[in-house]
C-alpha positions as CSV (number, residue, x, y, z in Angstrom):
1,X,75.6,4.7,83.0
2,X,75.9,6.8,79.6
3,X,76.6,10.5,79.5
4,X,73.1,11.4,78.8
5,X,71.7,9.4,81.3
6,X,71.6,10.9,85.1
7,X,71.8,8.8,88.2
8,X,69.1,8.6,90.4
9,X,69.8,10.5,93.5
10,X,66.0,10.3,95.0
11,X,64.8,7.1,96.9
12,X,61.2,6.3,95.9
13,X,60.6,3.3,98.0
14,X,61.2,2.8,101.7
15,X,64.3,1.6,103.0
16,X,64.5,-2.1,103.9
17,X,67.0,-1.0,106.8
18,X,64.4,0.6,109.0
19,X,60.8,-0.9,108.4
20,X,58.0,1.1,109.9
21,X,56.9,-0.4,113.1
22,X,53.5,-0.2,114.1
23,X,52.2,0.7,117.5
24,X,50.9,-2.2,119.7
25,X,47.4,-2.9,120.0
26,X,45.5,-0.4,122.1
27,X,48.6,1.6,122.5
28,X,47.5,5.2,120.7
29,X,50.7,7.3,119.9
30,X,50.2,11.0,119.7
31,X,53.7,11.8,118.0
32,X,54.5,9.8,114.9
33,X,54.9,10.5,111.5
34,X,52.1,9.6,109.3
35,X,51.3,5.9,108.4
36,X,50.6,4.9,104.7
37,X,46.8,4.2,105.9
38,X,46.3,7.6,107.4
39,X,44.0,10.0,106.0
40,X,45.5,13.1,104.9
41,X,44.7,16.3,107.1
42,X,42.3,18.4,105.7
43,X,43.5,21.4,103.7
44,X,41.8,24.0,106.1
45,X,43.8,22.5,109.1
46,X,47.1,22.4,107.3
47,X,46.5,26.2,106.5
48,X,45.7,27.1,110.0
49,X,48.5,25.0,111.3
50,X,51.1,26.6,108.9
51,X,49.7,30.2,109.6
52,X,49.9,29.4,113.4
53,X,53.7,28.3,112.9
54,X,54.4,31.3,110.5
55,X,53.2,34.0,113.3
56,X,55.3,32.1,115.7
57,X,58.3,32.0,113.6
58,X,58.1,35.6,112.1
59,X,57.7,36.6,115.7
60,X,61.0,34.8,116.7
61,X,62.9,36.0,113.6
62,X,61.8,39.5,114.6
63,X,63.2,39.0,118.2
64,X,66.2,37.5,117.0
65,X,67.2,40.6,114.6
66,X,66.2,42.8,117.6
67,X,68.6,40.7,119.9
68,X,71.2,40.8,117.5
69,X,71.1,45.0,117.3
70,X,71.0,44.9,121.1
71,X,73.9,42.5,121.8
72,X,76.0,44.7,119.7
73,X,74.9,47.9,121.5
74,X,75.8,46.2,124.9
75,X,73.4,43.7,126.3
76,X,73.5,42.6,129.8
77,X,75.0,38.7,130.4
78,X,71.5,37.4,131.1
79,X,69.9,38.7,128.0
80,X,71.3,35.7,125.6
81,X,70.5,32.8,127.5
82,X,67.1,33.8,128.6
83,X,66.1,34.6,125.0
84,X,67.5,30.8,124.2
85,X,65.8,29.0,126.9
86,X,62.5,31.2,125.8
87,X,62.8,30.5,122.2
88,X,63.4,26.7,123.0
89,X,60.4,26.7,125.1
90,X,58.3,27.8,122.3
91,X,60.2,26.0,119.6
92,X,59.7,22.6,120.9
93,X,56.3,22.8,121.2
94,X,55.6,24.1,117.9
95,X,57.4,21.4,116.2
96,X,55.7,18.7,118.4
97,X,52.4,20.1,117.1
98,X,53.3,19.3,113.0
99,X,54.1,15.7,114.5
100,X,50.7,15.2,116.1
101,X,48.8,16.9,113.1
102,X,46.5,14.0,112.9
103,X,45.1,14.4,116.2
104,X,41.8,16.5,116.9
105,X,42.9,18.8,119.8
106,X,46.6,17.9,120.7
107,X,48.5,20.4,118.1
108,X,46.4,23.3,118.9
109,X,47.1,22.6,122.6
110,X,50.7,22.7,121.7
111,X,50.5,25.8,119.5
112,X,48.7,27.4,122.5
113,X,51.8,26.2,124.9
114,X,54.1,27.7,122.5
115,X,52.8,31.1,122.2
116,X,53.3,32.4,125.9
117,X,57.1,31.6,125.9
118,X,57.4,33.6,122.4
119,X,55.4,36.7,123.6
120,X,57.5,36.4,127.0
121,X,60.8,36.5,124.6
122,X,59.2,39.5,122.8
123,X,59.1,41.4,126.1
124,X,62.6,40.4,127.3
125,X,64.0,41.2,123.7
126,X,62.4,44.6,124.5
127,X,63.4,45.2,128.0
128,X,67.3,46.3,128.0
């Protein structure tokens, strides 16, 4: 390598250490990264999922900022653990929805499951 050349830091080929293992025949997998032969999701689907995730995420940021202010002004001891659990109950299904983007209805069901805990977190954040 000369002083002008840069070292390549990004891999462009799949690693030989961890080959992709296909699912057994007849056994569908709901949560998986897309295979090279999977068709890309439509732009409308990706935009709708991104907007739903953004609404949940920005709501969570608002709850978090409000919780920081509430904690510094003296919050009850139950306040942070309850908000933490509600946030996890919302983040996990939302993240799983992105892994299931190639399914027809599962991502939307997961986003619907992620919404009530976030709404409960808003209510709890405003409670004290």
